[in-house]
N, C-alpha and C positions, 0 to 999 in steps of 0.2 A: 503493499499498498505508499510506502515510502516512495518508490519509484516515481507511483503514479501522480503523488502531492508534489515529488520536485517536478515532472514533466509540466503538471498543470501551472506551478508557478515561472517555469521559463518562458513558456506560451504565454501567458499574462504580461512577461516583463517585455516579450516580444512585439507583443499586440499594440502596442500605441506607434511605434515605428511605423506600422502597416496602416494604419487607422488617419483616416480623411479628418477626423477631429473626435475629440473626445467629449460626450455629453455626461454631465453631472447632473444627479436630480437627490432630493432631500424628501423624506413624507412620514407623517404622523399617520399613528395607525390604533386600532383596537380589532381585538381578536378573542377567540377561545380556543385554547390549547386543550388538546389531549395528550398524557403522558401514557403510554402505551398502549392496553385495550380498553379502557374504561368506557362504559356505557354513555358517561355525561361528560361535560368538558370536566377538564382538571382545576381548571383556572381560566379566569379572564384577565387579561393584559391589557397594557395600554403600552406604545414602543414607538420609538423614532426609525426609521428606515434611510442608509443610502446607498447609491451606486453611482460607480462610473463606467460606461461602457467605452473597452478597450478597442474594441471591433464592433461590426454590427453584430456577431454570435458571441461575446464574449465581455463578462461585465464583472468589475472587483463590487463586491457587496458586503455590507457591515449592518449590521441591528443591535436593539437595546432595550429589552423590555422589562416593565416590571408587572408582577403578579398579584392581582390585589387580594385573590383570598391566603395566598400561603406567603405573601411578605418577601419574595425574591427577586432578586436581578439577573439578567439572564443575556446574555450577548453572543454573537455568531460573527463571523469574518470567514470571505472566501469567496471563491468564484466559479461564475455561473456560463452556462454554455446555452445560447437559445437554441433549441432544436426545431420550433417553429419558425414561420416567416418572420424575419428580423425584423421588415418593413412594415408588419403590421402592428400600428400602435393601441388596437385596441385589445388583443390576444395575444398573448404569449405564452408558450413550456417551455421551461429552462432546468435541465440537471447539471448538479455540480457537487463542489466539495466545501463544507467549513469546518473551521475551527470553534467548538459552542466552548462557553462558559459561562458559571453561574458562582451565583454565591450560595447556594444551597447543593452540594457537590453530590447529596443523597438522592436528590431532587434529578437534578442533570449533572451528570460528572462531567470533567473537562475531556473533551476528546475530538476526535475528528468524526463528521461524520457527512456523507453522502448524501443527498439532496435532491429532491424533485419540487418543481414549484409551477404555479400556474397563477398568470392574473390576466385579468378580463374586465375592460371599460366597458359595461351596458349600459352608460349612457355619454355616448360620445359627445352629445352638446356640454354634458359637465367633464370636462377631460382631466381633470384633478383628482378625480374618484373612480378607485378602481376597487376590485374585488380579488382576493389574494388566497391561496392556497398551498402551503407547504409544508412537506413530511421529511422526516430525515431518518437517518437509523445510526444511531451511535456503535463506531467499529471495534469500542473496547467492552462495551456494559452489554451491547446488543438491543438497547432500549430502544423503541420505535417513539416519535413525537408526531402529529400532526398538528397544524393550525391553519384556521380559517378566518378572515376577518377583510377589514375594508381600510383602505389607506386614503387619505388626502395630500397629495404631491403640493407642497409649500413652495416650491422652486419651481423654474421654467425649464425648459431643455434648454441648457448654456452648452454652447459649442466653447472650444479654447478662444474662438476667434473673436468672441464674445456676441456672436449672434443668438437668438432667440428663435423658435421654433413654435408653431400654434401645437 
């Protein structure tokens, strides 16, 4: 697995040289999260998310979340690879790998976790609002997580040149 992580990191470092522009985004979110196979959500979270599109199909991502019921803070940072149409701004599917961290290691241990994510803008007339789902699997712990929520993007889609796209 370390070889896969190193290869992904090298690809991410090379991507800006290949990219026409780097697009940065930041968003606030709220979601329900399920740890493992619970029938009900394990917690409700408030979160902040950031991403940098290094190429049309490669993004560096990071997030931090606060669990309201269990009073924890968790975070993740990693890479995502878009497997759907990268030019479709209203729907996307990605796979990736992220490093997870948590203030409660018993709840979420610090480890590498592959992920699958889905983002959908059901209301294109409100492009800042999206529905999201992310599923991860901890490589060391074998614990699965599913998060389903809504995000509000509070930045525009700013490119390096300072232009803004709608």
